[in-house]
Structures are given as C-alpha cells and as structure tokens.
N, C-alpha and C positions, 0 to 999 in steps of 0.2 A: 499564517501557517498554511501552506498549500501543498497538496499532494503533487509531487513532481513527476510521477510516472507509475506504471504498472507493467509487470512482465509475467507471462504465463510459462510455466516450466513443468516438465514431467516429474511426478512424485517418485522419488527413489528412496528405498529404505536402507537401513544399515548405517554404519559409521564410516567416515573417511579413514583410509589406511593411515596408521601412525607415521609411516615413513613419508607419506605425502604431506601431512600436516607439519611435520618437522621441517620439510623443505619449504613449505609455504610461508612459515613465520618470518625467517630472515629476509626472504624476497619482499614480503608485504611491508616489513619494517623499513627496508631500504627505499622502496617506492614511496611510501608515505613520508618518510623523512626528507626525501628530496623535494617533494611537493611543498611541504611545510617550509623548508629552508629557502626555497626559491620564490614561493608565491604566498606563503602564510597559511595558517590553520583554516581560514574561511574557504580558501580554494579547495582544500581537501574535502571539507564538508559539502561544498557545492558539487564536486565531482562524484561523491558517494550518493548524492541525491539524483544524479543522472543515471537512469536505468541502463543506457547504452554503455556508458563508461564503466559502471559497476560490473556489467556482464563481461566487458573486455578485460577488466582487472581480474575477475574470477577465472577467466580462461587462461590468462597469462600465468596465474598461480597454479593452474593445473586441472581445472574442472571443465567438464563438457558444457557446452552452451545451454543445453536444454535440461540440465539436471537440477532438481530442487536443492541438491546439496551445494550448488553454486551460491545459494543465498546463506544457508545456515552455517556451512563450514567457513566461507569467506568472512562472514560477520564474526564468527567465533575467533578466527585467526586475527582479525583486526582488533577485536576487543582485547586479545591477549598481548598485542604488541604496542598499542597506542597508550600514551600516558600524558597527563597534564605536564609533568616535569620536562619530558623530552619533546613532545609534539604540540603542547598546548591544546590537545584534544583527548578526550576520554570517551569510553563506550560503556553503556549500561544495558542490562537485560540479556536476552539470549533466547534459547529454544525451549519449548515445553514449560516445565515448572520454573525454569530459570527466568523466563519472561515475566513471571509474576513477581520476581524480586527487583524489577526495574526501579520502583520507587525507593527501595532500600539502597540500591547502588547509587541513585542520584543524590539521596540524602548524604551519602558518604562523601560526596564532592563538595559539601558545604565547608569542609576544611580548606578548600581553595577559594572560598568567597562566593561560591555559586549558590543560587536560590534553589536548593534541592526540592523543597516542597512545591514551589511554583513549576519547576520542570516536571515534577511528577504529575501535576494536573494536566500539563500539555500531553504527556505520555498517555494518560488515561483518555483524554479527549480524542486523540488521533486513533487509538485502538477502538473507541466507541463508534466513530464515524465509519470505519471500514468494516466493523462487525454488525452494526445495526442500521445506520443510515443507508449504507450500500449493501444490499443483500444479493450477492452474485453467486452464492453457492460455495464460497470458500471460507472455511472456519479458521480463524487465526490461531497459529500455534508458535509463531516466532516473532519477536519484537526486540529490536536493538536501537538504542538511542545514542547517537553520537553528538557530543556537545563540546564547544570550545570555551575558553576562559571568559569570553564576552557574552556567553549564553546564546550564541548562534547554534543552531542544531539541525541535524538531519535524522530522520527516523526511517529505518528499513524494516518492514514487517512482511510476513508471509502467511498465507492461508492455504488449506488443502481442501480439495474436493475428492472425497473418498470414492465417489461413484465413477468419476471419469479418470481418476489416477493423476490428475493435474494439480500443480501448485501454482499460486498466483502471488507475485511479489508487488508490494506497494512501497513507493518512495515518497517521503514528505520532506519539505524544507521550510525553514523559518524565513527565508529570504524574499518570498514573492508577495505574500499578502498577510493580512492580520485577522482573517476569519477562517472558520473551518467548514462552513455549511454549503455555500453555493459555488459550483464549478471549481472544485479544488485542484483540478488537473492542470499542469503546465506542459506536460509531455508524457506520452505513454508508449509502452512496448508490450505487445501481447502475441501469443501464438495461437489464440483461440478466442472466439466471440460467442457468448451465450445467446441462445434464442431470445431469452428475456431475463431481465433482472430488475428488481426494484431499486431505483436510484433516487433517493430523496434529496441528493445534493445537486441534481440536475437543474438547470434554469427552468426547464419545463415543469418541474415539480413545485415551483414557487407558490402557486395558488393552493396546491394540496398541502404544503407546509403550513401556510397561514390558516387553512381550515382545520388542520390537525391541532394547531395551538388553540383555536377557538373551541374545538371539541373538548380538549383537555381541561378547559376552564369550566365545563359543565359538571353538574352533580354526577358522581360515579354511577348512581343507579340509572340515570338516563343513558349514559354511555353503554352500560351493560345491556340495556334494553335494545339499543341500536345494534350492538354486537350480536345479540342472540337472534334478532329478527332477520338478519341478513342470511340467506340460505347459502349452503355450500356451492362452489362453482359447478357449472354443468346443469343446474336446475333453474327453474324460473326464479328470477330475482325481483319480482314485483313486491314492493314493500307494502305490507298489509294495510297501513293507515293512509296510503296514497289513494287519491280518487281514481276512477276508471280512465280518466283522460291523461293520466301521467304516463310517460313513456316507460316501457320496460327496459331494464338494463341487464345485461348478462355478463358474467365473469368468464373471461377466457380461461382455459385449463391451467395456464401457468400462474394465474392469480389465486394461488391457494390461500384460503383464509386460515389463520392460525387457530389451533384447537382451543387456545386459552390466551388470556392477557393477564398481566401482572396487576391485579386489582389494587393491591397495596400501593404500587407505584402510581396507578391512576388516581388513587385518593391523595397521594403526596402531591401530584401535579395540580389537583383541584385546590388543595390548601395553599400551594405556593403561587398559583395563578401566573404561569410563565408568560413573559411579555413577547418572546420570540422563540423560534424553533431551536436555537442553540440551548436556551434555558430548559426547554422541554427535553431535548435529547440527553442532556447531561445530568438529569435527575437520576439518582440511584434507583435501579430496578427497571428503568425504561429500556427494554432490550429489543431484540429483533421482532419478537411476536407482537409486542405492544405497538411498536412503530408501524408494523405491517397492518395490524388491526385498525389503527387510526387512519392510515392512508386509504384502506379499502372502505371504511365508513365514509370518508371524504368523497371517494369516487362514487360509491353506490347511492348514498343519500343526498349528497350535495352536488354531484356531477363534476367535481374537480379531481381529475385523474393525475396520479404521479407519473413520472417517466418509468416506462418498463423496458427501456433500451439498455443493454449492457453498457456500463460506462467505458468499457474498452473498445467500443465500436469505432472510435477514431484513432486507434492505436496501430502500431506497426510491429511486424513479426521478425524474429530472428530466423535465419536459415531457410526461408522460402518453403515452409510446410505446405503440403497440398491442402487446398480448401481455405487458405488464409486470404481474405479479400483485399488486404492492403500491403503495399511494399514498405520496406524500411526507408526511413528518411535518410537518404544516402549522405547528405551534407553533414548531418549530426553524427552519423556513423563514422564517416571519414575523419571528422574533427576529433572525435573521442580517441580513435586509433592513433591519429597523428600525435596528439598530446601524449598518450601513453608511450608511444614509440620514443619521443624525445626524452621522457622521464627515464625510460629504460636505458637509453644511451648514456645518461649522465649519472644515474643512481650508483651508489657505492655498493656494488656487489661483485662477486667473482666473475671472471670472464665466461666460465662454463655456464653459470646460472643465467648470465645475461644472454648468451646465445640461445639457451633453451627457451627463455621467456620470449625472445623476439620471434623464434620459430612458432611458438604457440600463438602469438599475436598475428602472424601471417596467416595462420589457419583459422582465425576467428570467423565463424559463420561463412565459410567459403562459397556456399551456393548463392549468396546475395550478389547480384550484378551491381557494380559500382562504376561511376563515371571514369575513374582512373585508379590505377594501382601503383602509386608512387611511394609505397613504403619501402624503405631501404632493406636490403637483404641482411639476414643475421651476420653473414660473413663480413659485409661492408661495415656494419656497426661495430663489430667486435675487433676490427683491425686497427 
C-alpha cells in the first residue's frame, strides 16, 4: 500500500453551490462510466490515485486548481455517483465526522463479498501514517476510500494547516507495494514545501525507527526518565548522566519536544514488545506526540536522527506559484490531460456539457509551460 502523491491547496471555507454539485454529478458519472467500460474498474482507481489526473478531473468538473474544495467536493461527488452494481467501484468515508464512518461504510460492502473489516484496518493504517508518522503540520479532516470488487483500492485524504491557510492532499494506492512504512511515495504534487517536518517514513529515518522500537521495549519508567531529562529546544541539551567528554547536542527550534506522551500506550507497547516499526505505530494510543517523543529520544540520547525534511521536497507544483522550487513533471501532466481529453470526447454526456468540460481542461493550470499544446479545441471535439 503506497502513498501515490501529495498536493498542496489553499484552504477555502463554505460549501459548494448546489447548482455546481448538481452539474458535477452527471459529468462525473459519465466520465467514470466510460473509464470503467473501456478500461475496467482498476484503471479508474489508478487514475484517482494520480494527483495530476485527480486535479485535472476536479477542474473539468468545475473547481479551481488551488482550492481545497477540489478534494472534498470532488470526492463527495464521486462517492454519490459510484456504485458496485454499475461501476464495480464504491466509495466510503468523507469529510469531517463522515470520515469517522469509513469503517461502517466498508462493512456495509460485505454484502458484495468484500472483507469490510480488513479494508477498515487498511483505512486506519493509512490515516495513522499521514497523521503520526509524517508530521508536516496538516491535520487530517477528510478521508475517502475507493475500492473495487477485487479489493483493489485508492485512498484520498486531506489535512489542513490552520496557520498557513493551506490544505494538503494525500493519495494512496494498493497497486505499488505491500508495506506502509518506508518511502511510501510514488509521485507527489505540491504547491509549498515546509522548512522542516518530521518524516519517520523516510529512508533516512530507518535507524531512528529501529531505535524507537528498541526504546519502546524498555520499561516505561526508564522511557519517562529519558523523556523528562531532555531539556526543551534552545537550551543546553547535555544529558545529566553523560560524562564530561560526551558531545553536546542541541535541538534546532523546529524540533519541538512534545509536552507529554501517552504513557498508557507506552505501557501497551512494552507489554506487546513490537518487533518492527509498523507494529509500534499501529498500537492504539501511539499518536503524533509519542512518535515524536521517541524519535527525539533516539536523536538526543542515541544519536540516530530522523528525517526532518518535508516529504514533499521532491514534489511538483500546479500553476507555477512564486517561490516553488520545482516544476511540474510535464510528461505526466500532458499524459493525464490527454487521457482525460479522450475520455471526454467519448463519454456519454450532452454536447453542451462536453464543450464546457473541454474548455475547462484547456484552462487547467495555464501558467505551466509545456513541451507542446496539442489538445484539440472544444469546437473540434464537439463537431
């Protein structure tokens, strides 16, 4: 199960206009129906796992490229129009409190022979990784689980950063790997890069993950002593029981130590003796503060630092925003648009809707320079 991409978007409040949602639904149904009819349900899931394609689809349906609503509304529309009976694909979850109902929605799919409980565990694990193992400042508030009858799946979830006013979208797919923990990205898109973020999924965090597991196997009273003896960032971090010849280590300002850890979860980890980091991470109660605390103990006491580089440092931006250090991957961008253009030409929808969608597709992220612009005009496609 690999995270297939990330996108940063501006956080916009309010609801989508009812007239827009009403127009989006038949368009989305026609587009998805054609993809499934021509390529099968798995192709639809793989397209939704691609952040570039997802963004292009959202734009075609009527949303601005940099709006957080492009995630929540598009996912809501897709959830309302997709069905096992018609498409072989269903969607569970949603925004806010509805996201907490994802396990219930998945269990309801057991009527179609799916393993609702097992899919629910996957849903929980994916949310846990992006909320606790990757601490990039975005609190998850939207989680949608797309699944087909073969239990292939795509997850699209979104978090918000209330300070910056940004939202970040995460895409996951079952198609690329069978583990959650190390280097889960297969492709990312972002409009912003954080100065620093704790990323326990990075390859560079491997030793820190191992030390964190070792620490979790110690008596909780010892872990608590380590936790309390490490001073806050910005102060001398000489550990009291080290001899005078030991090097001093200082915490940079962004390595904020948590105010507390979940000591009940730490006790649970000690009793269970996790054998690897995934077992540790998925223990109930092991959340962002405890993961952060263990990683900083690993760094300060044992000298094994986690990665503090934002996991979207290798991503690409929509729209050429000022200050974005990386360009869009034009080949992937053009491929997504070309595929969607073909779908729109063949999908069963009215001529007027088709022309509108193709015009929106032409306007998708216009500031981005591309090698060529060989998308047919709306007038040519509708004729």
